[in-house]
Biotite code that builds the C-alpha atoms (Angstrom):
import biotite.structure as struc

atoms = struc.array([
    struc.Atom([5.641, -27.386, -66.973], chain_id="A", res_id=1, res_name="MET", atom_name="CA", element="C"),
    struc.Atom([5.339, -27.400, -63.190], chain_id="A", res_id=2, res_name="PHE", atom_name="CA", element="C"),
    struc.Atom([4.038, -30.544, -61.571], chain_id="A", res_id=3, res_name="ASN", atom_name="CA", element="C"),
    struc.Atom([2.239, -30.486, -58.201], chain_id="A", res_id=4, res_name="ARG", atom_name="CA", element="C"),
    struc.Atom([5.392, -31.253, -56.163], chain_id="A", res_id=5, res_name="GLN", atom_name="CA", element="C"),
    struc.Atom([7.381, -28.455, -57.810], chain_id="A", res_id=6, res_name="THR", atom_name="CA", element="C"),
    struc.Atom([4.549, -25.978, -57.139], chain_id="A", res_id=7, res_name="LEU", atom_name="CA", element="C"),
    struc.Atom([4.439, -26.869, -53.448], chain_id="A", res_id=8, res_name="LEU", atom_name="CA", element="C"),
    struc.Atom([8.198, -26.416, -53.143], chain_id="A", res_id=9, res_name="ILE", atom_name="CA", element="C"),
    struc.Atom([7.969, -22.988, -54.793], chain_id="A", res_id=10, res_name="LEU", atom_name="CA", element="C"),
    struc.Atom([5.161, -21.866, -52.510], chain_id="A", res_id=11, res_name="VAL", atom_name="CA", element="C"),
    struc.Atom([7.134, -22.984, -49.452], chain_id="A", res_id=12, res_name="ALA", atom_name="CA", element="C"),
    struc.Atom([10.222, -21.101, -50.624], chain_id="A", res_id=13, res_name="ALA", atom_name="CA", element="C"),
    struc.Atom([8.228, -17.898, -51.164], chain_id="A", res_id=14, res_name="ILE", atom_name="CA", element="C"),
    struc.Atom([6.641, -18.208, -47.712], chain_id="A", res_id=15, res_name="ALA", atom_name="CA", element="C"),
    struc.Atom([10.043, -18.724, -46.115], chain_id="A", res_id=16, res_name="ALA", atom_name="CA", element="C"),
    struc.Atom([11.409, -15.696, -47.925], chain_id="A", res_id=17, res_name="GLY", atom_name="CA", element="C"),
    struc.Atom([8.520, -13.533, -46.778], chain_id="A", res_id=18, res_name="LEU", atom_name="CA", element="C"),
    struc.Atom([9.000, -14.752, -43.200], chain_id="A", res_id=19, res_name="GLY", atom_name="CA", element="C"),
    struc.Atom([12.705, -13.847, -43.275], chain_id="A", res_id=20, res_name="LEU", atom_name="CA", element="C"),
    struc.Atom([11.895, -10.403, -44.707], chain_id="A", res_id=21, res_name="TRP", atom_name="CA", element="C"),
    struc.Atom([9.273, -9.757, -42.003], chain_id="A", res_id=22, res_name="ALA", atom_name="CA", element="C"),
    struc.Atom([11.694, -10.776, -39.284], chain_id="A", res_id=23, res_name="ALA", atom_name="CA", element="C"),
    struc.Atom([14.335, -8.417, -40.648], chain_id="A", res_id=24, res_name="GLN", atom_name="CA", element="C"),
    struc.Atom([11.848, -5.533, -40.708], chain_id="A", res_id=25, res_name="VAL", atom_name="CA", element="C"),
    struc.Atom([10.712, -6.179, -37.146], chain_id="A", res_id=26, res_name="VAL", atom_name="CA", element="C"),
    struc.Atom([14.256, -6.491, -35.827], chain_id="A", res_id=27, res_name="MET", atom_name="CA", element="C"),
    struc.Atom([15.758, -3.572, -37.718], chain_id="A", res_id=28, res_name="SER", atom_name="CA", element="C"),
    struc.Atom([16.815, -0.601, -35.524], chain_id="A", res_id=29, res_name="PRO", atom_name="CA", element="C"),
    struc.Atom([14.471, 1.815, -37.203], chain_id="A", res_id=30, res_name="GLY", atom_name="CA", element="C"),
    struc.Atom([11.357, -0.290, -36.640], chain_id="A", res_id=31, res_name="THR", atom_name="CA", element="C"),
    struc.Atom([12.071, -1.933, -33.286], chain_id="A", res_id=32, res_name="ALA", atom_name="CA", element="C"),
    struc.Atom([9.031, -2.169, -30.999], chain_id="A", res_id=33, res_name="PRO", atom_name="CA", element="C"),
    struc.Atom([8.769, 0.567, -28.411], chain_id="A", res_id=34, res_name="SER", atom_name="CA", element="C"),
    struc.Atom([10.005, -0.640, -25.035], chain_id="A", res_id=35, res_name="PRO", atom_name="CA", element="C"),
    struc.Atom([7.482, -1.027, -22.248], chain_id="A", res_id=36, res_name="ALA", atom_name="CA", element="C"),
    struc.Atom([7.055, 2.024, -20.074], chain_id="A", res_id=37, res_name="ALA", atom_name="CA", element="C"),
    struc.Atom([9.284, 1.829, -16.992], chain_id="A", res_id=38, res_name="PRO", atom_name="CA", element="C"),
    struc.Atom([7.620, 1.119, -13.674], chain_id="A", res_id=39, res_name="ALA", atom_name="CA", element="C"),
    struc.Atom([7.010, 4.089, -11.393], chain_id="A", res_id=40, res_name="ALA", atom_name="CA", element="C"),
    struc.Atom([10.079, 4.764, -9.319], chain_id="A", res_id=41, res_name="ALA", atom_name="CA", element="C"),
    struc.Atom([10.462, 3.640, -5.747], chain_id="A", res_id=42, res_name="LEU", atom_name="CA", element="C"),
    struc.Atom([12.608, 5.550, -3.252], chain_id="A", res_id=43, res_name="PRO", atom_name="CA", element="C"),
    struc.Atom([16.306, 5.118, -4.005], chain_id="A", res_id=44, res_name="ALA", atom_name="CA", element="C"),
    struc.Atom([17.001, 3.217, -0.805], chain_id="A", res_id=45, res_name="VAL", atom_name="CA", element="C"),
    struc.Atom([19.037, 0.047, -0.545], chain_id="A", res_id=46, res_name="ASP", atom_name="CA", element="C"),
    struc.Atom([16.553, -2.544, 0.816], chain_id="A", res_id=47, res_name="PRO", atom_name="CA", element="C"),
    struc.Atom([19.352, -3.922, 3.000], chain_id="A", res_id=48, res_name="ASP", atom_name="CA", element="C"),
    struc.Atom([19.273, -0.666, 4.970], chain_id="A", res_id=49, res_name="ARG", atom_name="CA", element="C"),
    struc.Atom([15.630, -1.228, 5.920], chain_id="A", res_id=50, res_name="LEU", atom_name="CA", element="C"),
    struc.Atom([14.979, -3.425, 8.929], chain_id="A", res_id=51, res_name="LYS", atom_name="CA", element="C"),
    struc.Atom([11.196, -3.195, 9.250], chain_id="A", res_id=52, res_name="ALA", atom_name="CA", element="C"),
    struc.Atom([9.784, -2.003, 5.922], chain_id="A", res_id=53, res_name="VAL", atom_name="CA", element="C"),
    struc.Atom([9.550, -4.423, 3.014], chain_id="A", res_id=54, res_name="ARG", atom_name="CA", element="C"),
    struc.Atom([9.316, -2.379, -0.178], chain_id="A", res_id=55, res_name="LEU", atom_name="CA", element="C"),
    struc.Atom([7.325, -3.655, -3.150], chain_id="A", res_id=56, res_name="PHE", atom_name="CA", element="C"),
    struc.Atom([8.975, -4.014, -6.578], chain_id="A", res_id=57, res_name="PRO", atom_name="CA", element="C"),
    struc.Atom([6.858, -1.055, -7.757], chain_id="A", res_id=58, res_name="ALA", atom_name="CA", element="C"),
    struc.Atom([4.415, 1.361, -6.107], chain_id="A", res_id=59, res_name="PRO", atom_name="CA", element="C"),
    struc.Atom([0.723, 0.494, -6.131], chain_id="A", res_id=60, res_name="ARG", atom_name="CA", element="C"),
    struc.Atom([-1.877, 3.168, -6.738], chain_id="A", res_id=61, res_name="THR", atom_name="CA", element="C"),
    struc.Atom([-4.522, 3.406, -4.027], chain_id="A", res_id=62, res_name="VAL", atom_name="CA", element="C"),
    struc.Atom([-8.003, 3.846, -5.529], chain_id="A", res_id=63, res_name="PRO", atom_name="CA", element="C"),
    struc.Atom([-10.150, 6.766, -4.461], chain_id="A", res_id=64, res_name="ALA", atom_name="CA", element="C"),
    struc.Atom([-11.601, 6.386, -0.984], chain_id="A", res_id=65, res_name="PHE", atom_name="CA", element="C"),
    struc.Atom([-13.628, 8.418, 1.506], chain_id="A", res_id=66, res_name="ALA", atom_name="CA", element="C"),
    struc.Atom([-13.346, 7.742, 5.233], chain_id="A", res_id=67, res_name="LEU", atom_name="CA", element="C"),
    struc.Atom([-14.672, 9.827, 8.110], chain_id="A", res_id=68, res_name="GLN", atom_name="CA", element="C"),
    struc.Atom([-12.134, 11.398, 10.460], chain_id="A", res_id=69, res_name="GLN", atom_name="CA", element="C"),
    struc.Atom([-12.685, 11.831, 14.170], chain_id="A", res_id=70, res_name="SER", atom_name="CA", element="C"),
    struc.Atom([-13.564, 15.514, 13.683], chain_id="A", res_id=71, res_name="ASP", atom_name="CA", element="C"),
    struc.Atom([-16.247, 14.510, 11.132], chain_id="A", res_id=72, res_name="ASP", atom_name="CA", element="C"),
    struc.Atom([-14.254, 15.835, 8.189], chain_id="A", res_id=73, res_name="THR", atom_name="CA", element="C"),
    struc.Atom([-13.721, 13.473, 5.236], chain_id="A", res_id=74, res_name="PRO", atom_name="CA", element="C"),
    struc.Atom([-10.424, 11.672, 4.848], chain_id="A", res_id=75, res_name="LEU", atom_name="CA", element="C"),
    struc.Atom([-9.653, 11.432, 1.142], chain_id="A", res_id=76, res_name="GLU", atom_name="CA", element="C"),
    struc.Atom([-6.454, 10.605, -0.783], chain_id="A", res_id=77, res_name="PRO", atom_name="CA", element="C"),
    struc.Atom([-5.408, 14.264, -1.000], chain_id="A", res_id=78, res_name="ALA", atom_name="CA", element="C"),
    struc.Atom([-5.252, 14.393, 2.802], chain_id="A", res_id=79, res_name="GLU", atom_name="CA", element="C"),
    struc.Atom([-2.403, 11.868, 2.772], chain_id="A", res_id=80, res_name="LEU", atom_name="CA", element="C"),
    struc.Atom([-0.198, 13.603, 0.222], chain_id="A", res_id=81, res_name="LEU", atom_name="CA", element="C"),
    struc.Atom([3.071, 15.192, 1.227], chain_id="A", res_id=82, res_name="GLY", atom_name="CA", element="C"),
    struc.Atom([4.062, 12.895, 4.086], chain_id="A", res_id=83, res_name="ARG", atom_name="CA", element="C"),
    struc.Atom([4.761, 9.205, 4.575], chain_id="A", res_id=84, res_name="TRP", atom_name="CA", element="C"),
    struc.Atom([1.954, 7.324, 6.335], chain_id="A", res_id=85, res_name="THR", atom_name="CA", element="C"),
    struc.Atom([1.710, 4.022, 8.193], chain_id="A", res_id=86, res_name="VAL", atom_name="CA", element="C"),
    struc.Atom([-1.821, 2.568, 8.043], chain_id="A", res_id=87, res_name="VAL", atom_name="CA", element="C"),
    struc.Atom([-3.121, 0.172, 10.702], chain_id="A", res_id=88, res_name="PHE", atom_name="CA", element="C"),
    struc.Atom([-6.549, -1.502, 10.809], chain_id="A", res_id=89, res_name="LEU", atom_name="CA", element="C"),
    struc.Atom([-8.060, -2.249, 14.218], chain_id="A", res_id=90, res_name="GLY", atom_name="CA", element="C"),
    struc.Atom([-10.972, -1.520, 16.542], chain_id="A", res_id=91, res_name="PHE", atom_name="CA", element="C"),
    struc.Atom([-11.430, -0.036, 19.989], chain_id="A", res_id=92, res_name="THR", atom_name="CA", element="C"),
    struc.Atom([-12.723, -3.242, 21.613], chain_id="A", res_id=93, res_name="HIS", atom_name="CA", element="C"),
    struc.Atom([-9.612, -5.126, 20.513], chain_id="A", res_id=94, res_name="CYS", atom_name="CA", element="C"),
    struc.Atom([-8.208, -6.953, 23.563], chain_id="A", res_id=95, res_name="PRO", atom_name="CA", element="C"),
    struc.Atom([-4.548, -7.299, 22.629], chain_id="A", res_id=96, res_name="ASP", atom_name="CA", element="C"),
    struc.Atom([-3.215, -6.795, 19.093], chain_id="A", res_id=97, res_name="VAL", atom_name="CA", element="C"),
    struc.Atom([-4.507, -3.244, 18.613], chain_id="A", res_id=98, res_name="CYS", atom_name="CA", element="C"),
    struc.Atom([-3.309, -1.694, 21.880], chain_id="A", res_id=99, res_name="PRO", atom_name="CA", element="C"),
    struc.Atom([0.028, -3.474, 21.571], chain_id="A", res_id=100, res_name="THR", atom_name="CA", element="C"),
    struc.Atom([0.538, -2.321, 17.987], chain_id="A", res_id=101, res_name="THR", atom_name="CA", element="C"),
    struc.Atom([-0.511, 1.268, 18.704], chain_id="A", res_id=102, res_name="LEU", atom_name="CA", element="C"),
    struc.Atom([1.872, 1.312, 21.669], chain_id="A", res_id=103, res_name="THR", atom_name="CA", element="C"),
    struc.Atom([4.711, 0.155, 19.423], chain_id="A", res_id=104, res_name="ASP", atom_name="CA", element="C"),
    struc.Atom([3.789, 2.786, 16.856], chain_id="A", res_id=105, res_name="LEU", atom_name="CA", element="C"),
    struc.Atom([3.625, 5.513, 19.517], chain_id="A", res_id=106, res_name="SER", atom_name="CA", element="C"),
    struc.Atom([7.214, 4.685, 20.461], chain_id="A", res_id=107, res_name="ARG", atom_name="CA", element="C"),
    struc.Atom([8.221, 5.085, 16.829], chain_id="A", res_id=108, res_name="ALA", atom_name="CA", element="C"),
    struc.Atom([6.280, 8.351, 16.603], chain_id="A", res_id=109, res_name="GLN", atom_name="CA", element="C"),
    struc.Atom([8.139, 9.696, 19.640], chain_id="A", res_id=110, res_name="ALA", atom_name="CA", element="C"),
    struc.Atom([11.384, 9.261, 17.694], chain_id="A", res_id=111, res_name="GLN", atom_name="CA", element="C"),
    struc.Atom([10.051, 11.432, 14.855], chain_id="A", res_id=112, res_name="TRP", atom_name="CA", element="C"),
    struc.Atom([9.351, 14.450, 17.071], chain_id="A", res_id=113, res_name="ASP", atom_name="CA", element="C"),
    struc.Atom([12.647, 16.092, 16.114], chain_id="A", res_id=114, res_name="HIS", atom_name="CA", element="C"),
    struc.Atom([11.867, 15.926, 12.382], chain_id="A", res_id=115, res_name="LEU", atom_name="CA", element="C"),
    struc.Atom([10.371, 18.953, 10.607], chain_id="A", res_id=116, res_name="PRO", atom_name="CA", element="C"),
    struc.Atom([6.594, 18.652, 10.623], chain_id="A", res_id=117, res_name="GLU", atom_name="CA", element="C"),
    struc.Atom([6.426, 18.581, 6.842], chain_id="A", res_id=118, res_name="GLY", atom_name="CA", element="C"),
    struc.Atom([8.696, 15.526, 6.738], chain_id="A", res_id=119, res_name="ARG", atom_name="CA", element="C"),
    struc.Atom([7.456, 13.768, 9.856], chain_id="A", res_id=120, res_name="ARG", atom_name="CA", element="C"),
    struc.Atom([5.824, 10.380, 9.106], chain_id="A", res_id=121, res_name="PRO", atom_name="CA", element="C"),
    struc.Atom([2.399, 9.795, 10.564], chain_id="A", res_id=122, res_name="ARG", atom_name="CA", element="C"),
    struc.Atom([0.163, 6.934, 11.645], chain_id="A", res_id=123, res_name="VAL", atom_name="CA", element="C"),
    struc.Atom([-3.393, 6.383, 10.407], chain_id="A", res_id=124, res_name="LEU", atom_name="CA", element="C"),
    struc.Atom([-5.589, 4.138, 12.554], chain_id="A", res_id=125, res_name="PHE", atom_name="CA", element="C"),
    struc.Atom([-8.733, 2.921, 10.778], chain_id="A", res_id=126, res_name="VAL", atom_name="CA", element="C"),
    struc.Atom([-11.443, 1.176, 12.786], chain_id="A", res_id=127, res_name="SER", atom_name="CA", element="C"),
    struc.Atom([-13.026, -1.819, 11.070], chain_id="A", res_id=128, res_name="VAL", atom_name="CA", element="C"),
    struc.Atom([-15.896, -1.860, 13.589], chain_id="A", res_id=129, res_name="ASP", atom_name="CA", element="C"),
    struc.Atom([-18.102, 1.080, 12.553], chain_id="A", res_id=130, res_name="PRO", atom_name="CA", element="C"),
    struc.Atom([-21.073, -0.539, 14.296], chain_id="A", res_id=131, res_name="GLU", atom_name="CA", element="C"),
    struc.Atom([-19.514, 0.280, 17.674], chain_id="A", res_id=132, res_name="ARG", atom_name="CA", element="C"),
    struc.Atom([-16.755, 2.758, 16.789], chain_id="A", res_id=133, res_name="ASP", atom_name="CA", element="C"),
    struc.Atom([-17.961, 6.193, 15.793], chain_id="A", res_id=134, res_name="THR", atom_name="CA", element="C"),
    struc.Atom([-15.364, 8.482, 14.214], chain_id="A", res_id=135, res_name="PRO", atom_name="CA", element="C"),
    struc.Atom([-15.139, 10.412, 17.486], chain_id="A", res_id=136, res_name="ALA", atom_name="CA", element="C"),
    struc.Atom([-14.620, 7.275, 19.560], chain_id="A", res_id=137, res_name="LYS", atom_name="CA", element="C"),
    struc.Atom([-12.017, 6.008, 17.093], chain_id="A", res_id=138, res_name="THR", atom_name="CA", element="C"),
    struc.Atom([-10.110, 9.267, 17.356], chain_id="A", res_id=139, res_name="GLY", atom_name="CA", element="C"),
    struc.Atom([-10.250, 9.331, 21.152], chain_id="A", res_id=140, res_name="GLU", atom_name="CA", element="C"),
    struc.Atom([-8.906, 5.781, 21.282], chain_id="A", res_id=141, res_name="TYR", atom_name="CA", element="C"),
    struc.Atom([-6.069, 6.444, 18.806], chain_id="A", res_id=142, res_name="ALA", atom_name="CA", element="C"),
    struc.Atom([-4.992, 9.690, 20.490], chain_id="A", res_id=143, res_name="ARG", atom_name="CA", element="C"),
    struc.Atom([-4.726, 7.921, 23.819], chain_id="A", res_id=144, res_name="TYR", atom_name="CA", element="C"),
    struc.Atom([-1.583, 6.273, 22.408], chain_id="A", res_id=145, res_name="PHE", atom_name="CA", element="C"),
    struc.Atom([-0.228, 9.319, 20.549], chain_id="A", res_id=146, res_name="HIS", atom_name="CA", element="C"),
    struc.Atom([-1.736, 12.742, 20.029], chain_id="A", res_id=147, res_name="ALA", atom_name="CA", element="C"),
    struc.Atom([-0.648, 12.974, 16.390], chain_id="A", res_id=148, res_name="ASP", atom_name="CA", element="C"),
    struc.Atom([-2.280, 9.738, 15.231], chain_id="A", res_id=149, res_name="THR", atom_name="CA", element="C"),
    struc.Atom([-4.883, 10.194, 12.505], chain_id="A", res_id=150, res_name="LEU", atom_name="CA", element="C"),
    struc.Atom([-8.071, 8.201, 13.038], chain_id="A", res_id=151, res_name="ALA", atom_name="CA", element="C"),
    struc.Atom([-10.969, 7.350, 10.761], chain_id="A", res_id=152, res_name="ALA", atom_name="CA", element="C"),
    struc.Atom([-13.640, 4.819, 9.929], chain_id="A", res_id=153, res_name="THR", atom_name="CA", element="C"),
    struc.Atom([-16.480, 4.489, 7.411], chain_id="A", res_id=154, res_name="ALA", atom_name="CA", element="C"),
    struc.Atom([-19.737, 2.639, 6.815], chain_id="A", res_id=155, res_name="PRO", atom_name="CA", element="C"),
    struc.Atom([-19.812, -0.337, 4.491], chain_id="A", res_id=156, res_name="GLU", atom_name="CA", element="C"),
    struc.Atom([-19.001, -0.856, 1.675], chain_id="A", res_id=157, res_name="PRO", atom_name="CA", element="C"),
    struc.Atom([-16.604, 2.111, 1.715], chain_id="A", res_id=158, res_name="ALA", atom_name="CA", element="C"),
    struc.Atom([-14.639, 0.615, 4.599], chain_id="A", res_id=159, res_name="LEU", atom_name="CA", element="C"),
    struc.Atom([-14.194, -2.765, 2.947], chain_id="A", res_id=160, res_name="GLU", atom_name="CA", element="C"),
    struc.Atom([-13.249, -1.136, -0.359], chain_id="A", res_id=161, res_name="ASN", atom_name="CA", element="C"),
    struc.Atom([-10.515, 0.852, 1.383], chain_id="A", res_id=162, res_name="PHE", atom_name="CA", element="C"),
    struc.Atom([-9.129, -2.175, 3.218], chain_id="A", res_id=163, res_name="ALA", atom_name="CA", element="C"),
    struc.Atom([-9.245, -4.369, 0.124], chain_id="A", res_id=164, res_name="THR", atom_name="CA", element="C"),
    struc.Atom([-7.447, -1.753, -1.951], chain_id="A", res_id=165, res_name="SER", atom_name="CA", element="C"),
    struc.Atom([-4.529, -2.037, 0.484], chain_id="A", res_id=166, res_name="LEU", atom_name="CA", element="C"),
    struc.Atom([-4.568, -5.844, 0.453], chain_id="A", res_id=167, res_name="GLY", atom_name="CA", element="C"),
    struc.Atom([-5.938, -5.989, 4.008], chain_id="A", res_id=168, res_name="LEU", atom_name="CA", element="C"),
    struc.Atom([-8.875, -8.020, 5.305], chain_id="A", res_id=169, res_name="VAL", atom_name="CA", element="C"),
    struc.Atom([-11.174, -8.124, 8.313], chain_id="A", res_id=170, res_name="TYR", atom_name="CA", element="C"),
    struc.Atom([-14.279, -10.013, 9.369], chain_id="A", res_id=171, res_name="MET", atom_name="CA", element="C"),
    struc.Atom([-16.865, -10.027, 12.142], chain_id="A", res_id=172, res_name="LYS", atom_name="CA", element="C"),
    struc.Atom([-16.638, -13.075, 14.426], chain_id="A", res_id=173, res_name="VAL", atom_name="CA", element="C"),
    struc.Atom([-19.639, -13.904, 16.667], chain_id="A", res_id=174, res_name="PRO", atom_name="CA", element="C"),
    struc.Atom([-18.989, -14.720, 20.319], chain_id="A", res_id=175, res_name="LEU", atom_name="CA", element="C"),
    struc.Atom([-21.087, -16.556, 22.879], chain_id="A", res_id=176, res_name="GLU", atom_name="CA", element="C"),
    struc.Atom([-23.800, -14.433, 24.440], chain_id="A", res_id=177, res_name="GLY", atom_name="CA", element="C"),
    struc.Atom([-24.510, -12.460, 21.280], chain_id="A", res_id=178, res_name="GLY", atom_name="CA", element="C"),
    struc.Atom([-21.359, -10.312, 21.354], chain_id="A", res_id=179, res_name="ASP", atom_name="CA", element="C"),
    struc.Atom([-18.738, -10.284, 18.612], chain_id="A", res_id=180, res_name="TYR", atom_name="CA", element="C"),
    struc.Atom([-15.134, -9.455, 17.896], chain_id="A", res_id=181, res_name="THR", atom_name="CA", element="C"),
    struc.Atom([-13.262, -8.453, 14.733], chain_id="A", res_id=182, res_name="MET", atom_name="CA", element="C"),
    struc.Atom([-10.487, -10.426, 13.079], chain_id="A", res_id=183, res_name="ASP", atom_name="CA", element="C"),
    struc.Atom([-8.251, -8.236, 10.944], chain_id="A", res_id=184, res_name="HIS", atom_name="CA", element="C"),
    struc.Atom([-4.884, -8.065, 9.224], chain_id="A", res_id=185, res_name="SER", atom_name="CA", element="C"),
    struc.Atom([-2.029, -7.299, 11.586], chain_id="A", res_id=186, res_name="SER", atom_name="CA", element="C"),
    struc.Atom([0.380, -5.980, 8.942], chain_id="A", res_id=187, res_name="ALA", atom_name="CA", element="C"),
    struc.Atom([1.001, -2.252, 8.574], chain_id="A", res_id=188, res_name="LEU", atom_name="CA", element="C"),
    struc.Atom([0.733, -0.626, 5.146], chain_id="A", res_id=189, res_name="VAL", atom_name="CA", element="C"),
    struc.Atom([3.283, 2.010, 4.150], chain_id="A", res_id=190, res_name="VAL", atom_name="CA", element="C"),
    struc.Atom([2.158, 4.865, 1.895], chain_id="A", res_id=191, res_name="LEU", atom_name="CA", element="C"),
    struc.Atom([4.697, 7.242, 0.389], chain_id="A", res_id=192, res_name="ASP", atom_name="CA", element="C"),
    struc.Atom([4.367, 11.022, 0.168], chain_id="A", res_id=193, res_name="ALA", atom_name="CA", element="C"),
    struc.Atom([2.491, 10.605, -3.129], chain_id="A", res_id=194, res_name="GLN", atom_name="CA", element="C"),
    struc.Atom([-0.159, 8.478, -1.451], chain_id="A", res_id=195, res_name="GLY", atom_name="CA", element="C"),
    struc.Atom([0.968, 5.269, -3.145], chain_id="A", res_id=196, res_name="ARG", atom_name="CA", element="C"),
    struc.Atom([1.247, 1.932, -1.386], chain_id="A", res_id=197, res_name="GLN", atom_name="CA", element="C"),
    struc.Atom([4.953, 1.108, -1.461], chain_id="A", res_id=198, res_name="VAL", atom_name="CA", element="C"),
    struc.Atom([5.494, -1.497, 1.239], chain_id="A", res_id=199, res_name="GLY", atom_name="CA", element="C"),
    struc.Atom([4.480, -3.442, 4.320], chain_id="A", res_id=200, res_name="LEU", atom_name="CA", element="C"),
    struc.Atom([5.646, -3.844, 7.887], chain_id="A", res_id=201, res_name="ILE", atom_name="CA", element="C"),
    struc.Atom([4.912, -7.258, 9.351], chain_id="A", res_id=202, res_name="ARG", atom_name="CA", element="C"),
    struc.Atom([4.957, -8.275, 13.020], chain_id="A", res_id=203, res_name="PRO", atom_name="CA", element="C"),
    struc.Atom([6.761, -8.625, 15.314], chain_id="A", res_id=204, res_name="PRO", atom_name="CA", element="C"),
    struc.Atom([7.156, -4.852, 15.409], chain_id="A", res_id=205, res_name="PHE", atom_name="CA", element="C"),
    struc.Atom([10.336, -3.193, 16.634], chain_id="A", res_id=206, res_name="VAL", atom_name="CA", element="C"),
    struc.Atom([9.596, 0.515, 17.254], chain_id="A", res_id=207, res_name="PRO", atom_name="CA", element="C"),
    struc.Atom([13.213, 1.615, 16.777], chain_id="A", res_id=208, res_name="ALA", atom_name="CA", element="C"),
    struc.Atom([13.406, -0.139, 13.406], chain_id="A", res_id=209, res_name="ASP", atom_name="CA", element="C"),
    struc.Atom([10.077, 1.312, 12.233], chain_id="A", res_id=210, res_name="ILE", atom_name="CA", element="C"),
    struc.Atom([11.180, 4.781, 13.325], chain_id="A", res_id=211, res_name="ALA", atom_name="CA", element="C"),
    struc.Atom([14.559, 4.533, 11.571], chain_id="A", res_id=212, res_name="ALA", atom_name="CA", element="C"),
    struc.Atom([13.141, 3.115, 8.329], chain_id="A", res_id=213, res_name="ASP", atom_name="CA", element="C"),
    struc.Atom([10.377, 5.708, 7.974], chain_id="A", res_id=214, res_name="LEU", atom_name="CA", element="C"),
    struc.Atom([12.725, 8.570, 8.845], chain_id="A", res_id=215, res_name="ALA", atom_name="CA", element="C"),
    struc.Atom([15.136, 7.362, 6.168], chain_id="A", res_id=216, res_name="LEU", atom_name="CA", element="C"),
    struc.Atom([12.412, 6.978, 3.548], chain_id="A", res_id=217, res_name="LEU", atom_name="CA", element="C"),
    struc.Atom([10.974, 10.405, 4.362], chain_id="A", res_id=218, res_name="ALA", atom_name="CA", element="C"),
    struc.Atom([14.445, 11.907, 3.957], chain_id="A", res_id=219, res_name="GLU", atom_name="CA", element="C"),
    struc.Atom([15.158, 10.235, 0.624], chain_id="A", res_id=220, res_name="VAL", atom_name="CA", element="C"),
    struc.Atom([11.676, 10.812, -0.845], chain_id="A", res_id=221, res_name="ALA", atom_name="CA", element="C"),
    struc.Atom([10.033, 13.649, 1.130], chain_id="A", res_id=222, res_name="PRO", atom_name="CA", element="C"),
])
């Protein structure tokens, strides 16, 4: 007749046996868990070949957005498909960073002129000061630096949603006398031909490096 100690030992042995059986079932080739889905592919470019662009480990989907272009047509994700795009946030009253950055980008753009139009990277300038920058004014300002630069802006909260989706920030900063300026991210966001965020370019900017990196990426993943 089993005493209490014998019964406990038997129960423990059964539990151990069941645990071993379950482990064997889980680990057997026929019942192995399905592997996680692979991350979406990035361009097959050796990062060491890129001097300006820092690629992310995996592409990041950009949520739906709706900006207003300088010709009053909407700028939506579909508009950015098919070509690589460099996105820069700024504003027309910017005293230094914006004109300097757009000048650097215009020098990179000049080095893409020989590329076929369908593979030529482009620059998108987005004003974060819709209170003073109409779409038309934003476009006029951007095209002063390079005629091919896309330009857009949007009322809030659409503008903030777009910036936040790219990991960029901006804020209104009051000045003496009732005026204000805008603080904003200085990094450039790189979108691939599928409209996904795939990398960043951080200052200081070297136009030749930006031009070479984007031309290479557009060639490998047009």
